N, C-alpha and C positions, 0 to 999 in steps of 0.2 A: 363329581365328575360326570355330569349329565351328558356331556358331549359324546360319551361312549355309546349311548343308545342308538345313535345313527348308524353304527357299525353292526348292529344286531339285525342280521339278514338271514333268511332261512337257508341260504347257501353258504353262509359263513359258519361252518360247523366248528370252527376253533374259537368263536367269539367268547364263550363262557370262561375258558382258561385265560384268554387274553385279558378279559375284564378283571378276573381274580388276580392275575399277575400285576396289572397296572394299579389296582387298589392296594395291593401289598407293597408295591414299589413306592407308591405315594406315602403310605404309612411309615416307610423306612427313610423317607426324605431323600430319595434317589435323585441324582442330577445328571448322570452320564449313562446314556443308553447306546448300545451298539447292536446293530442288526447285520448279520452276514446273509447276503441274498436278498435283494430288494423285491418289492411287489412289482410284478411286470405289467399287470393289467392286460387288457385285450385291445387290439387295434381293429377298428371297424371302418369299412369304407376307405381304406388307405390312409386317412389322415386323423380320424376321430378316435381317441383313446378313451376307454371306459374301464371302470372297476371290473375286476375278475374276482367275484366273491369266493370262488373255490380256492383262490390263493390265500384266503384268510385276511387279507388286507392289513397286514402288520405295519407296513410302512406308513400309511396315513394315520393309523392309530398312534404309533410311536411318535410321529412328527407332531401330531396335535397334543399328545401328552407332554412332550418336551416343551411346547409352547405354553401349555397350561402351568407347568411347574417352573418355568423359566430355566430349563435345563439345556443340555446339549445332546443331540441325536445324530448318530453317524450310521448311514446305511452304505454298505460296501458290496459291490458287485463287479464282476469282470466284464460285464456287458454294458457298454456305453448306451446302447438303445434301451435296455431295461431301466437304467438310471434316468434317462430322459423321460421315459413314461412315468416313473415314480415322482419326478419333479412336478409333472403336470398335476398329479393327484395331491401333492402336498404344497402347492404354491402358496396357499394362505399361511403356512407355518414354516416357510423356508428360512426365516431369520434364526431359528434354532436348529435347523437341519443342515447336515453336511453330507454331500453325495460323493462317495469315493469310488472311482473306477480303478480297481486294483484287486489282485488276488487277496482273499481274506487272510490267508496265512501270512503274507507279507505285511499287510496292514496291522494285524494283531501283534506281530513280532515287533513292529516299530512304535506301536501306541504307547505313550509314556504316562498315561494317567490311570487312576483307579477306574474300574468299570463297575457301575452299580447294577445295571441290568444288561445281561448278555443274551441275545436271541440268535441261535444258530440255525440257519435255514439255507445255507449255500450248497451248491453242487446238487444237480438233479439226481434223484434217487434211482434212476434207471440202472445204474451200475452200483449195486448194493455194496460190494466190497470196497470200491474206490470211494464212494460217498461216505461210508462208515469210517474209513481210514482218514479221510479229509476232516470229518467232524471231530474225530479224536485228536487230530493235530491242532485244530482250532482250539479245543479245550486246553490242550497242553501249552499252547502259546499264550493263553489268556489267564490261566489259573492263578498265577502269582500277582495278577492285576486285580483280583477280586478280594473283597473284604468279607468279614463275618456277616455283614448285612446284605451282601450281593445276592442277586437272583440269576439263575441260568434257566432259560426256557429252550428246550430242544424240540425241533419240529421233525415230522416224518420219522418217528423213532423206529418204525419197522424197516425202513430202508436206509437210515443214516445212523441209527443209534446202537448198532451192533457192538461197538467197543466203548463208546464214550460214557454210556450210563454206568457200566461196571467200573470204569476208571474213576468216575466222579464219586461213586460209592466208596471205592477204596481210599479216596482222598477225603473221606469223612463228610461228603455232601449227603444230605438227606432229601428224600423225595417228599415234596409238599403235596403235590397232586399229579396224577397221571391219567391221561385219557387215551383213547385209541390211537391218536396221532401225535400227542405231545406229552412231555414230562417237564415239570417245574421243580427245580432243586435249589437248595441253599445250605450253607454250613449250619 
């Protein structure tokens, strides 16, 4: 998966765990990827959008990975503007990408397929309590749609993971790897 190297940028501090997650996902033959909270990018000079490496750039990586494995990628965000920006970043890989403008809880509740890789990064972490409750509810809505081989990657664990990490451990999920910002779990 040589394509991942282009996402290794000095400002992309989450790259190593993303790379490890996608390599593990590939080895488990995953085909369905869901991301809550799309990569927003930056808007420069009113019209020109560009990567925001501090966001981690999950959406382009997941979209390109879905293209590489001929899988399905769903990125869910309540902001139409954020989704429009992420479409620009993933234009080359849009045949395998689905852009959903909806609350992640509603989307996860209605999603009828097994989830192989679940990346939870919705709700800005400025309101720690609300963000943590939201992430816990995302986990609860999706947990029955995960299999023994599924992976869950939680982002911004200091501001969103207050409840979901303990809940997943209670549900027998094990930590594969934890960094300052993220945690990767599986059964």
